[in-house]
VMD Tcl script that builds the backbone (N, CA, C; Angstrom):
set m [mol new atoms 384]
animate dup $m
set s [atomselect $m all]
$s set {name element resname resid chain x y z} {
  {N N ILE 1 A -23.515 191.326 199.558}
  {CA C ILE 1 A -22.768 191.123 200.795}
  {C C ILE 1 A -21.288 191.374 200.486}
  {N N SER 2 A -20.674 192.054 201.390}
  {CA C SER 2 A -19.268 192.400 201.171}
  {C C SER 2 A -18.368 191.183 201.379}
  {N N VAL 3 A -17.177 191.274 200.857}
  {CA C VAL 3 A -16.179 190.219 201.017}
  {C C VAL 3 A -15.885 190.004 202.492}
  {N N SER 4 A -15.836 191.078 203.229}
  {CA C SER 4 A -15.556 190.994 204.663}
  {C C SER 4 A -16.653 190.231 205.401}
  {N N ALA 5 A -17.910 190.463 205.061}
  {CA C ALA 5 A -19.040 189.768 205.698}
  {C C ALA 5 A -19.021 188.292 205.342}
  {N N LYS 6 A -18.712 187.970 204.077}
  {CA C LYS 6 A -18.623 186.560 203.661}
  {C C LYS 6 A -17.504 185.849 204.418}
  {N N ARG 7 A -16.378 186.510 204.531}
  {CA C ARG 7 A -15.237 185.936 205.240}
  {C C ARG 7 A -15.595 185.699 206.708}
  {N N GLU 8 A -16.272 186.660 207.323}
  {CA C GLU 8 A -16.674 186.531 208.729}
  {C C GLU 8 A -17.638 185.363 208.906}
  {N N ARG 9 A -18.621 185.227 207.994}
  {CA C ARG 9 A -19.572 184.115 208.077}
  {C C ARG 9 A -18.846 182.775 207.904}
  {N N THR 10 A -17.922 182.706 206.985}
  {CA C THR 10 A -17.147 181.487 206.755}
  {C C THR 10 A -16.338 181.128 207.990}
  {N N LEU 11 A -15.698 182.106 208.594}
  {CA C LEU 11 A -14.911 181.857 209.806}
  {C C LEU 11 A -15.809 181.412 210.958}
  {N N ARG 12 A -16.985 182.023 211.077}
  {CA C ARG 12 A -17.931 181.640 212.136}
  {C C ARG 12 A -18.372 180.184 211.942}
  {N N ASN 13 A -18.705 179.818 210.711}
  {CA C ASN 13 A -19.111 178.430 210.422}
  {C C ASN 13 A -17.985 177.452 210.703}
  {N N LEU 14 A -16.791 177.829 210.335}
  {CA C LEU 14 A -15.627 176.984 210.589}
  {C C LEU 14 A -15.405 176.811 212.088}
  {N N ASN 15 A -15.544 177.879 212.830}
  {CA C ASN 15 A -15.386 177.824 214.290}
  {C C ASN 15 A -16.435 176.906 214.922}
  {N N GLU 16 A -17.680 177.006 214.469}
  {CA C GLU 16 A -18.740 176.134 214.988}
  {C C GLU 16 A -18.437 174.678 214.680}
  {N N CYS 17 A -17.942 174.422 213.507}
  {CA C CYS 17 A -17.585 173.049 213.110}
  {C C CYS 17 A -16.461 172.511 213.994}
  {N N ILE 18 A -15.470 173.328 214.246}
  {CA C ILE 18 A -14.350 172.920 215.095}
  {C C ILE 18 A -14.818 172.641 216.513}
  {N N LEU 19 A -15.709 173.477 217.038}
  {CA C LEU 19 A -16.244 173.259 218.391}
  {C C LEU 19 A -17.046 171.963 218.469}
  {N N ARG 20 A -17.860 171.684 217.452}
  {CA C ARG 20 A -18.630 170.424 217.436}
  {C C ARG 20 A -17.688 169.224 217.410}
  {N N GLU 21 A -16.653 169.309 216.596}
  {CA C GLU 21 A -15.682 168.219 216.507}
  {C C GLU 21 A -14.961 168.035 217.837}
  {N N SER 22 A -14.622 169.121 218.481}
  {CA C SER 22 A -13.947 169.055 219.776}
  {C C SER 22 A -14.837 168.381 220.816}
  {N N ARG 23 A -16.121 168.748 220.844}
  {CA C ARG 23 A -17.053 168.114 221.800}
  {C C ARG 23 A -17.205 166.629 221.506}
  {N N SER 24 A -17.248 166.274 220.229}
  {CA C SER 24 A -17.356 164.859 219.858}
  {C C SER 24 A -16.141 164.074 220.332}
  {N N LYS 25 A -14.963 164.651 220.176}
  {CA C LYS 25 A -13.746 163.982 220.635}
  {C C LYS 25 A -13.748 163.829 222.150}
  {N N GLU 26 A -14.194 164.859 222.863}
  {CA C GLU 26 A -14.264 164.776 224.324}
  {C C GLU 26 A -15.199 163.657 224.754}
  {N N GLN 27 A -16.359 163.556 224.106}
  {CA C GLN 27 A -17.304 162.484 224.433}
  {C C GLN 27 A -16.711 161.121 224.108}
  {N N PHE 28 A -16.044 161.030 222.978}
  {CA C PHE 28 A -15.424 159.774 222.578}
  {C C PHE 28 A -14.396 159.329 223.609}
  {N N PHE 29 A -13.518 160.230 224.025}
  {CA C PHE 29 A -12.468 159.860 224.971}
  {C C PHE 29 A -13.019 159.586 226.364}
  {N N ALA 30 A -14.096 160.246 226.751}
  {CA C ALA 30 A -14.727 159.944 228.036}
  {C C ALA 30 A -15.295 158.527 228.013}
  {N N CYS 31 A -15.947 158.170 226.932}
  {CA C CYS 31 A -16.498 156.813 226.779}
  {C C CYS 31 A -15.370 155.792 226.710}
  {N N LEU 32 A -14.347 156.096 225.947}
  {CA C LEU 32 A -13.200 155.208 225.802}
  {C C LEU 32 A -12.538 154.951 227.147}
  {N N SER 33 A -12.360 155.997 227.919}
  {CA C SER 33 A -11.740 155.874 229.234}
  {C C SER 33 A -12.542 154.919 230.110}
  {N N HIS 34 A -13.850 155.073 230.092}
  {CA C HIS 34 A -14.728 154.203 230.879}
  {C C HIS 34 A -14.621 152.753 230.407}
  {N N GLU 35 A -14.655 152.555 229.100}
  {CA C GLU 35 A -14.609 151.208 228.533}
  {C C GLU 35 A -13.280 150.509 228.812}
  {N N MET 36 A -12.209 151.257 228.927}
  {CA C MET 36 A -10.902 150.646 229.205}
  {C C MET 36 A -10.724 150.363 230.689}
  {N N ARG 37 A -11.284 151.218 231.535}
  {CA C ARG 37 A -11.116 151.026 232.979}
  {C C ARG 37 A -11.815 149.770 233.484}
  {N N ASN 38 A -12.991 149.456 232.960}
  {CA C ASN 38 A -13.738 148.297 233.470}
  {C C ASN 38 A -12.961 146.994 233.363}
  {N N PRO 39 A -12.496 146.596 232.176}
  {CA C PRO 39 A -11.751 145.329 232.135}
  {C C PRO 39 A -10.419 145.409 232.881}
  {N N LEU 40 A -9.791 146.566 232.866}
  {CA C LEU 40 A -8.521 146.704 233.577}
  {C C LEU 40 A -8.730 146.559 235.084}
  {N N ASN 41 A -9.783 147.161 235.622}
  {CA C ASN 41 A -10.095 147.000 237.043}
  {C C ASN 41 A -10.394 145.543 237.382}
  {N N SER 42 A -11.068 144.856 236.481}
  {CA C SER 42 A -11.363 143.440 236.707}
  {C C SER 42 A -10.083 142.616 236.742}
  {N N ILE 43 A -9.171 142.891 235.819}
  {CA C ILE 43 A -7.893 142.171 235.791}
  {C C ILE 43 A -7.122 142.423 237.085}
  {N N LEU 44 A -7.015 143.696 237.458}
  {CA C LEU 44 A -6.261 144.038 238.665}
  {C C LEU 44 A -6.921 143.457 239.917}
  {N N GLY 45 A -8.246 143.501 239.963}
  {CA C GLY 45 A -8.956 142.916 241.106}
  {C C GLY 45 A -8.742 141.424 241.204}
  {N N THR 46 A -8.762 140.746 240.066}
  {CA C THR 46 A -8.534 139.300 240.051}
  {C C THR 46 A -7.119 138.971 240.493}
  {N N ILE 47 A -6.152 139.728 240.002}
  {CA C ILE 47 A -4.754 139.496 240.400}
  {C C ILE 47 A -4.597 139.716 241.900}
  {N N GLU 48 A -5.215 140.766 242.407}
  {CA C GLU 48 A -5.149 141.035 243.854}
  {C C GLU 48 A -5.781 139.893 244.648}
  {N N LEU 49 A -6.910 139.394 244.164}
  {CA C LEU 49 A -7.587 138.279 244.829}
  {C C LEU 49 A -6.720 137.026 244.785}
  {N N LEU 50 A -6.116 136.744 243.643}
  {CA C LEU 50 A -5.261 135.565 243.515}
  {C C LEU 50 A -4.020 135.693 244.401}
  {N N ALA 51 A -3.476 136.888 244.505}
  {CA C ALA 51 A -2.267 137.099 245.298}
  {C C ALA 51 A -2.539 137.018 246.793}
  {N N SER 52 A -3.758 137.303 247.200}
  {CA C SER 52 A -4.062 137.331 248.626}
  {C C SER 52 A -4.429 135.958 249.189}
  {N N LYS 53 A -4.592 134.968 248.345}
  {CA C LYS 53 A -4.991 133.632 248.804}
  {C C LYS 53 A -3.774 132.726 248.920}
  {N N ASP 54 A -3.764 131.954 249.985}
  {CA C ASP 54 A -2.689 130.987 250.177}
  {C C ASP 54 A -3.015 129.653 249.518}
  {N N GLU 55 A -4.262 129.484 249.155}
  {CA C GLU 55 A -4.691 128.222 248.567}
  {C C GLU 55 A -4.529 128.248 247.048}
  {N N LYS 56 A -4.877 127.125 246.428}
  {CA C LYS 56 A -4.783 126.995 244.982}
  {C C LYS 56 A -5.731 127.996 244.312}
  {N N PRO 57 A -5.260 128.681 243.262}
  {CA C PRO 57 A -6.108 129.667 242.586}
  {C C PRO 57 A -7.370 129.042 241.996}
  {N N ASP 58 A -8.467 129.752 242.093}
  {CA C ASP 58 A -9.740 129.316 241.528}
  {C C ASP 58 A -9.686 129.508 240.012}
  {N N PRO 59 A -9.906 128.463 239.232}
  {CA C PRO 59 A -9.862 128.592 237.766}
  {C C PRO 59 A -10.825 129.653 237.233}
  {N N LYS 60 A -11.931 129.859 237.960}
  {CA C LYS 60 A -12.905 130.867 237.543}
  {C C LYS 60 A -12.277 132.261 237.583}
  {N N ASN 61 A -11.472 132.547 238.614}
  {CA C ASN 61 A -10.805 133.847 238.706}
  {C C ASN 61 A -9.796 134.033 237.587}
  {N N ILE 62 A -9.077 132.973 237.277}
  {CA C ILE 62 A -8.103 133.035 236.181}
  {C C ILE 62 A -8.833 133.265 234.864}
  {N N SER 63 A -9.960 132.586 234.673}
  {CA C SER 63 A -10.765 132.758 233.472}
  {C C SER 63 A -11.287 134.191 233.369}
  {N N ASN 64 A -11.713 134.768 234.513}
  {CA C ASN 64 A -12.198 136.151 234.520}
  {C C ASN 64 A -11.097 137.114 234.078}
  {N N ALA 65 A -9.907 136.929 234.609}
  {CA C ALA 65 A -8.786 137.807 234.251}
  {C C ALA 65 A -8.455 137.664 232.764}
  {N N ARG 66 A -8.456 136.441 232.278}
  {CA C ARG 66 A -8.158 136.200 230.860}
  {C C ARG 66 A -9.222 136.860 229.983}
  {N N CYS 67 A -10.482 136.690 230.324}
  {CA C CYS 67 A -11.582 137.271 229.552}
  {C C CYS 67 A -11.480 138.803 229.554}
  {N N SER 68 A -11.206 139.383 230.700}
  {CA C SER 68 A -11.069 140.835 230.797}
  {C C SER 68 A -9.874 141.317 229.983}
  {N N GLY 69 A -8.796 140.564 230.008}
  {CA C GLY 69 A -7.626 140.906 229.209}
  {C C GLY 69 A -7.936 140.887 227.721}
  {N N GLU 70 A -8.706 139.894 227.295}
  {CA C GLU 70 A -9.091 139.803 225.886}
  {C C GLU 70 A -9.987 140.973 225.493}
  {N N ILE 71 A -10.912 141.350 226.391}
  {CA C ILE 71 A -11.786 142.497 226.125}
  {C C ILE 71 A -10.948 143.758 225.969}
  {N N LEU 72 A -10.007 143.951 226.869}
  {CA C LEU 72 A -9.151 145.134 226.825}
  {C C LEU 72 A -8.285 145.135 225.563}
  {N N LEU 73 A -7.726 143.987 225.223}
  {CA C LEU 73 A -6.908 143.878 224.016}
  {C C LEU 73 A -7.728 144.211 222.772}
  {N N ASN 74 A -8.943 143.678 222.676}
  {CA C ASN 74 A -9.795 143.970 221.524}
  {C C ASN 74 A -10.153 145.445 221.463}
  {N N LEU 75 A -10.400 146.042 222.610}
  {CA C LEU 75 A -10.709 147.467 222.651}
  {C C LEU 75 A -9.519 148.281 222.141}
  {N N ILE 76 A -8.324 147.923 222.583}
  {CA C ILE 76 A -7.128 148.633 222.131}
  {C C ILE 76 A -6.916 148.424 220.630}
  {N N LYS 77 A -7.151 147.212 220.142}
  {CA C LYS 77 A -7.047 146.973 218.698}
  {C C LYS 77 A -8.018 147.863 217.927}
  {N N ASN 78 A -9.241 147.984 218.454}
  {CA C ASN 78 A -10.237 148.822 217.792}
  {C C ASN 78 A -9.820 150.288 217.794}
  {N N ILE 79 A -9.216 150.725 218.877}
  {CA C ILE 79 A -8.735 152.108 218.940}
  {C C ILE 79 A -7.651 152.328 217.894}
  {N N LEU 80 A -6.733 151.382 217.806}
  {CA C LEU 80 A -5.655 151.509 216.835}
  {C C LEU 80 A -6.175 151.454 215.398}
  {N N ASP 81 A -7.288 150.749 215.203}
  {CA C ASP 81 A -7.902 150.677 213.880}
  {C C ASP 81 A -8.806 151.876 213.599}
  {N N PHE 82 A -8.969 152.758 214.587}
  {CA C PHE 82 A -9.878 153.897 214.460}
  {C C PHE 82 A -9.533 154.759 213.246}
  {N N SER 83 A -8.260 154.857 212.927}
  {CA C SER 83 A -7.847 155.680 211.789}
  {C C SER 83 A -8.411 155.130 210.483}
  {N N LYS 84 A -8.722 153.844 210.466}
  {CA C LYS 84 A -9.268 153.244 209.246}
  {C C LYS 84 A -10.646 153.804 208.908}
  {N N ILE 85 A -11.376 154.243 209.929}
  {CA C ILE 85 A -12.713 154.784 209.686}
  {C C ILE 85 A -12.607 156.023 208.801}
  {N N GLY 86 A -11.715 156.943 209.169}
  {CA C GLY 86 A -11.536 158.158 208.395}
  {C C GLY 86 A -11.056 157.900 206.982}
  {N N GLU 87 A -10.335 156.812 206.805}
  {CA C GLU 87 A -9.810 156.470 205.484}
  {C C GLU 87 A -10.793 155.627 204.685}
  {N N GLY 88 A -11.930 155.265 205.297}
  {CA C GLY 88 A -12.916 154.434 204.611}
  {C C GLY 88 A -12.494 152.992 204.465}
  {N N LYS 89 A -11.586 152.532 205.323}
  {CA C LYS 89 A -11.066 151.167 205.221}
  {C C LYS 89 A -11.626 150.232 206.283}
  {N N MET 90 A -12.540 150.724 207.126}
  {CA C MET 90 A -13.086 149.896 208.205}
  {C C MET 90 A -14.185 148.991 207.645}
  {N N SER 91 A -14.088 147.721 207.923}
  {CA C SER 91 A -15.100 146.756 207.497}
  {C C SER 91 A -15.962 146.375 208.694}
  {N N ILE 92 A -17.247 146.360 208.459}
  {CA C ILE 92 A -18.189 145.940 209.490}
  {C C ILE 92 A -18.827 144.651 209.006}
  {N N PHE 93 A -18.910 143.680 209.881}
  {CA C PHE 93 A -19.483 142.413 209.480}
  {C C PHE 93 A -20.430 141.923 210.567}
  {N N ARG 94 A -21.346 141.103 210.149}
  {CA C ARG 94 A -22.297 140.509 211.079}
  {C C ARG 94 A -21.784 139.155 211.520}
  {N N ARG 95 A -22.086 138.838 212.772}
  {CA C ARG 95 A -21.764 137.501 213.260}
  {C C ARG 95 A -22.777 137.157 214.339}
  {N N GLN 96 A -22.971 135.884 214.508}
  {CA C GLN 96 A -23.901 135.431 215.536}
  {C C GLN 96 A -23.232 135.560 216.893}
  {N N VAL 97 A -24.016 135.977 217.867}
  {CA C VAL 97 A -23.525 136.128 219.225}
  {C C VAL 97 A -24.460 135.379 220.152}
  {N N ASP 98 A -23.882 134.581 221.026}
  {CA C ASP 98 A -24.667 133.903 222.050}
  {C C ASP 98 A -24.871 134.910 223.184}
  {N N VAL 99 A -26.059 135.499 223.231}
  {CA C VAL 99 A -26.334 136.563 224.201}
  {C C VAL 99 A -26.220 136.044 225.634}
  {N N ARG 100 A -26.688 134.841 225.883}
  {CA C ARG 100 A -26.585 134.286 227.244}
  {C C ARG 100 A -25.121 134.168 227.667}
  {N N GLU 101 A -24.280 133.683 226.752}
  {CA C GLU 101 A -22.857 133.550 227.066}
  {C C GLU 101 A -22.224 134.926 227.280}
  {N N ALA 102 A -22.632 135.898 226.479}
  {CA C ALA 102 A -22.098 137.256 226.649}
  {C C ALA 102 A -22.465 137.799 228.029}
  {N N PHE 103 A -23.700 137.582 228.465}
  {CA C PHE 103 A -24.111 138.036 229.796}
  {C C PHE 103 A -23.352 137.294 230.889}
  {N N ARG 104 A -23.144 135.985 230.698}
  {CA C ARG 104 A -22.376 135.226 231.684}
  {C C ARG 104 A -20.970 135.796 231.825}
  {N N GLU 105 A -20.354 136.149 230.704}
  {CA C GLU 105 A -19.007 136.716 230.743}
  {C C GLU 105 A -18.991 138.071 231.451}
  {N N VAL 106 A -20.003 138.885 231.195}
  {CA C VAL 106 A -20.082 140.196 231.856}
  {C C VAL 106 A -20.225 140.020 233.359}
  {N N VAL 107 A -21.144 139.152 233.771}
  {CA C VAL 107 A -21.350 138.907 235.206}
  {C C VAL 107 A -20.082 138.349 235.823}
  {N N SER 108 A -19.468 137.400 235.153}
  {CA C SER 108 A -18.245 136.790 235.663}
  {C C SER 108 A -17.133 137.823 235.798}
  {N N THR 109 A -17.028 138.713 234.836}
  {CA C THR 109 A -16.001 139.750 234.867}
  {C C THR 109 A -16.177 140.680 236.058}
  {N N PHE 110 A -17.407 141.015 236.370}
  {CA C PHE 110 A -17.654 141.975 237.444}
  {C C PHE 110 A -17.783 141.330 238.823}
  {N N GLU 111 A -17.802 140.012 238.904}
  {CA C GLU 111 A -17.936 139.338 240.196}
  {C C GLU 111 A -16.805 139.690 241.155}
  {N N VAL 112 A -15.604 139.788 240.643}
  {CA C VAL 112 A -14.461 140.100 241.505}
  {C C VAL 112 A -14.640 141.471 242.138}
  {N N MET 113 A -14.997 142.460 241.327}
  {CA C MET 113 A -15.169 143.814 241.857}
  {C C MET 113 A -16.340 143.894 242.829}
  {N N THR 114 A -17.447 143.207 242.502}
  {CA C THR 114 A -18.603 143.285 243.397}
  {C C THR 114 A -18.343 142.544 244.698}
  {N N SER 115 A -17.631 141.441 244.646}
  {CA C SER 115 A -17.364 140.689 245.879}
  {C C SER 115 A -16.458 141.482 246.814}
  {N N LYS 116 A -15.523 142.259 246.259}
  {CA C LYS 116 A -14.661 143.099 247.096}
  {C C LYS 116 A -15.486 144.144 247.848}
  {N N ARG 117 A -16.593 144.527 247.263}
  {CA C ARG 117 A -17.456 145.533 247.898}
  {C C ARG 117 A -18.611 144.882 248.659}
  {N N LYS 118 A -18.504 143.567 248.814}
  {CA C LYS 118 A -19.517 142.784 249.512}
  {C C LYS 118 A -20.899 142.929 248.857}
  {N N LEU 119 A -20.893 142.911 247.535}
  {CA C LEU 119 A -22.114 142.952 246.744}
  {C C LEU 119 A -22.216 141.659 245.951}
  {N N GLN 120 A -23.410 141.344 245.518}
  {CA C GLN 120 A -23.600 140.169 244.674}
  {C C GLN 120 A -24.207 140.609 243.356}
  {N N LEU 121 A -23.669 140.083 242.287}
  {CA C LEU 121 A -24.211 140.334 240.955}
  {C C LEU 121 A -24.726 138.998 240.440}
  {N N LYS 122 A -26.010 138.929 240.180}
  {CA C LYS 122 A -26.639 137.680 239.753}
  {C C LYS 122 A -27.209 137.824 238.351}
  {N N TYR 123 A -27.204 136.725 237.649}
  {CA C TYR 123 A -27.756 136.659 236.299}
  {C C TYR 123 A -28.685 135.462 236.265}
  {N N PHE 124 A -29.946 135.690 235.906}
  {CA C PHE 124 A -30.944 134.631 235.852}
  {C C PHE 124 A -31.468 134.525 234.425}
  {N N PRO 125 A -30.837 133.665 233.612}
  {CA C PRO 125 A -31.285 133.557 232.219}
  {C C PRO 125 A -32.643 132.876 232.122}
  {N N ASP 126 A -33.418 133.326 231.180}
  {CA C ASP 126 A -34.709 132.718 230.899}
  {C C ASP 126 A -34.461 131.605 229.876}
  {N N ASP 127 A -34.568 130.370 230.300}
  {CA C ASP 127 A -34.249 129.242 229.430}
  {C C ASP 127 A -35.410 128.831 228.521}
  {N N SER 128 A -36.456 129.630 228.485}
  {CA C SER 128 A -37.609 129.257 227.644}
  {C C SER 128 A -37.428 129.648 226.211}
}
mol reanalyze $m
mol bondsrecalc $m
mol representation Tube
mol addrep $m
C-alpha cells in the first residue's frame, strides 16, 4: 500500500472518530439541557406561585424550591467536575438511597408545574 493510501485511510479514520465524538457531545449537551431545565422550571414556578399569593407562603412550596435548587446546584457541580473524568480523577462511590423519599421529592418538585397546567401527579408507594 502506498504512503498516500495509508495517509488517506488514517485521515478517514480520524474523521470518523471526530464525528463520533461530536455526536456524543451533542447528545450529552441535549441531555444536560433537559436535566438543568427541569429543576430550574420548578424553582421559577414555585417563585411565581409564591409571588401570586397574598396569604402566608406554603412551607411545602418553599421546600420544593429549595430541593430543586439543590438538585440544580449538584448538577452544576457535576458539570464542573466533568473535566476530572478525562483526567482519571473522578471518584464513584456507593451510598444508600431511600427510593421512596427520592420519589416523594420528584413528585413534590413537579407538583408546582403540574398544578399550573391543571394536572395532578400522584405517587402511591407500596408499603409492603
